[in-house]
matplotlib code that plots the C-alpha trace (Angstrom):
import matplotlib.pyplot as plt

x = [72.2, 70.8, 71.8, 70.5, 72.1, 68.8, 69.9, 68.1, 68.1, 67.8, 71.1, 72.1, 70.8, 74.1, 75.3, 72.9, 73.7, 77.2, 78.8, 82.0, 81.0, 83.6, 81.7, 83.1, 81.3, 83.0, 82.9, 85.3, 85.5, 85.1, 88.4, 85.8, 84.6, 88.1, 89.1, 86.1, 86.8, 90.2, 89.6, 87.3, 90.1, 92.3, 89.6, 89.3, 90.0, 93.6, 95.3, 97.3, 96.9, 99.5, 97.7, 99.7, 98.1, 99.4, 97.6, 99.3, 96.6, 96.5, 93.6, 92.0, 95.0, 97.9, 101.3, 100.9, 97.5, 99.2, 102.3, 99.4, 97.6, 100.7, 100.6, 97.3, 97.2, 95.6, 92.1, 91.7, 93.7, 90.4, 88.2, 89.8, 90.8, 87.6, 87.9, 88.8, 90.5, 93.4, 94.9, 97.1, 97.3, 100.5, 100.8, 104.2, 105.4, 106.9, 105.5, 106.6, 108.4, 110.4, 108.4, 107.1, 103.3, 100.8, 97.9, 99.2, 97.0, 94.2, 94.3, 94.9, 92.0, 89.6, 90.8, 89.8, 86.8, 85.9, 87.1, 84.4, 81.7, 82.4, 82.6, 79.2, 77.9, 78.9, 77.6, 80.8, 81.6, 84.9, 86.1, 89.2, 92.1, 94.7, 95.0, 98.4, 102.1, 102.9, 106.4, 106.4, 104.5, 107.2, 109.9, 107.5, 107.0, 110.1, 107.8, 110.7, 112.0, 109.3, 106.1, 104.4, 101.4, 98.6, 95.9, 94.9, 91.1, 89.8, 87.0, 84.3, 80.6, 78.8, 78.8, 76.7, 77.4, 77.0, 80.8, 82.5, 83.9, 81.2, 82.5, 82.1, 78.8, 77.1, 78.3, 77.9, 74.7, 74.4, 72.1, 74.8, 75.1, 76.6, 77.0, 74.1, 74.7, 75.0, 78.1, 79.9, 78.8, 79.6, 79.6, 80.8, 83.1, 83.9, 81.6, 78.7, 75.9, 74.9, 71.4, 71.7, 70.7]
y = [45.8, 47.8, 47.1, 50.2, 50.4, 49.3, 52.4, 53.0, 56.7, 58.4, 59.6, 61.0, 58.6, 58.7, 57.1, 54.5, 53.1, 53.0, 49.4, 47.5, 45.4, 43.0, 42.6, 45.5, 45.9, 46.2, 49.8, 52.2, 55.2, 58.5, 60.4, 63.6, 61.2, 60.4, 64.1, 64.6, 61.8, 62.8, 66.6, 65.2, 64.0, 66.9, 69.0, 66.6, 67.7, 67.5, 68.0, 71.1, 71.2, 68.7, 66.7, 63.8, 61.8, 60.5, 58.3, 56.1, 55.7, 52.8, 53.3, 50.5, 47.9, 50.2, 49.7, 51.4, 49.1, 45.8, 46.8, 47.9, 44.2, 42.2, 43.8, 42.1, 39.0, 36.1, 36.7, 39.9, 39.3, 37.3, 39.5, 43.0, 42.1, 43.3, 46.9, 49.8, 51.5, 50.4, 52.8, 52.6, 55.1, 56.3, 58.4, 60.8, 59.5, 63.0, 66.0, 69.5, 70.0, 66.6, 64.9, 61.2, 62.0, 60.2, 61.1, 60.3, 57.2, 59.1, 62.0, 59.2, 57.5, 60.9, 61.7, 57.8, 58.7, 61.8, 60.0, 57.3, 59.8, 61.6, 58.4, 57.2, 61.0, 60.0, 56.7, 54.7, 52.1, 51.8, 48.9, 49.4, 46.7, 45.8, 42.5, 43.4, 43.7, 47.2, 46.1, 45.0, 48.4, 50.4, 48.4, 48.7, 52.4, 53.8, 55.2, 57.1, 56.2, 58.3, 57.5, 54.4, 52.0, 52.0, 50.7, 49.5, 51.1, 49.1, 52.2, 51.0, 50.5, 47.6, 44.7, 41.1, 38.8, 36.2, 37.5, 36.2, 33.0, 31.0, 31.3, 35.0, 35.2, 34.6, 37.7, 39.7, 39.1, 39.5, 42.1, 44.8, 44.3, 46.9, 46.8, 48.6, 52.3, 50.8, 48.7, 51.6, 54.8, 55.7, 58.3, 58.9, 56.3, 53.8, 50.8, 52.8, 52.8, 57.0, 57.9, 59.4, 55.5]
z = [128.4, 131.0, 134.5, 136.5, 140.1, 142.7, 144.9, 148.3, 147.8, 144.4, 142.9, 139.4, 136.3, 134.8, 138.2, 138.7, 134.8, 135.2, 135.6, 134.4, 131.7, 129.9, 126.7, 124.4, 120.9, 117.9, 117.5, 117.0, 119.9, 118.3, 118.7, 120.5, 122.8, 124.1, 124.0, 126.6, 128.8, 129.2, 129.7, 132.3, 134.1, 133.5, 135.9, 138.6, 142.6, 143.3, 146.4, 146.2, 142.8, 141.9, 139.1, 139.5, 136.7, 133.6, 131.0, 128.7, 125.9, 123.5, 120.7, 118.4, 118.4, 117.7, 118.7, 122.4, 122.8, 122.2, 124.8, 127.4, 126.3, 127.1, 130.6, 131.6, 133.3, 131.2, 132.7, 131.2, 128.3, 127.5, 127.5, 127.2, 123.7, 122.2, 123.9, 121.4, 124.1, 126.5, 129.3, 132.0, 134.4, 136.0, 139.4, 140.3, 143.6, 144.6, 145.5, 143.8, 147.3, 146.5, 149.1, 148.9, 148.2, 150.6, 148.5, 144.7, 144.2, 145.6, 143.2, 140.7, 141.6, 141.5, 137.9, 136.9, 138.4, 136.6, 133.4, 133.8, 135.0, 131.5, 129.5, 131.0, 129.3, 126.3, 126.2, 126.8, 129.3, 131.6, 132.9, 135.3, 136.2, 138.8, 136.9, 135.1, 135.7, 136.4, 136.3, 132.3, 131.9, 133.4, 131.1, 128.1, 128.5, 129.9, 133.1, 134.8, 138.7, 140.9, 138.8, 139.1, 136.9, 139.1, 136.8, 133.2, 132.1, 128.8, 127.4, 124.5, 123.9, 125.5, 124.0, 123.7, 127.0, 124.6, 122.8, 126.3, 127.4, 128.8, 132.8, 132.2, 130.9, 134.0, 136.0, 132.9, 133.0, 137.4, 139.4, 140.7, 144.2, 146.9, 150.4, 152.7, 153.5, 157.1, 156.6, 156.2, 157.2, 161.2, 163.6, 167.2, 166.4, 163.8, 163.1, 164.8, 162.3, 161.7, 162.3, 158.8, 157.7]

ax = plt.figure().add_subplot(projection="3d")
ax.plot(x, y, z, "-o")
ax.set_aspect("equal")
plt.show()
């Protein structure tokens, strides 16, 4: 299914084709592709090179996959059960100076963005979720104090919308939308539209 973004200005084709499906094909993700997308996350930017990201990977319904699945809210369980890969992202809350980090979530987000871009290059799709129970994840995976489960990702090849519950099919087929650039690109003060737009 092609849901290429209708951009105002040109962007890389990989980015314009990236979107977050809920329908995933019953097809195994190759180990080499998973390795590449995790390598991309590894090399994402990191403040002071702290690299506060960690990933718990469940693959093809193994025991880890099943535990990640248990943390999802019911709505996400309805569709994520078809994804061949589930990953929990975890962030380290304390920096190397033993101080609370104010940027660890930002850096984890960057690593996930890089992972997502590489997944697109590999022909895979990623759907990120915060609809899960981070406390249950901490319990199931024995995530220690000072670390926080931040999100879950489903990864796989695109499937057919018809495989989804009827209430999800409309959104799966809908055209992608974004705010206009003028709504969030400012100059001089917050809210004053930039002349670059």
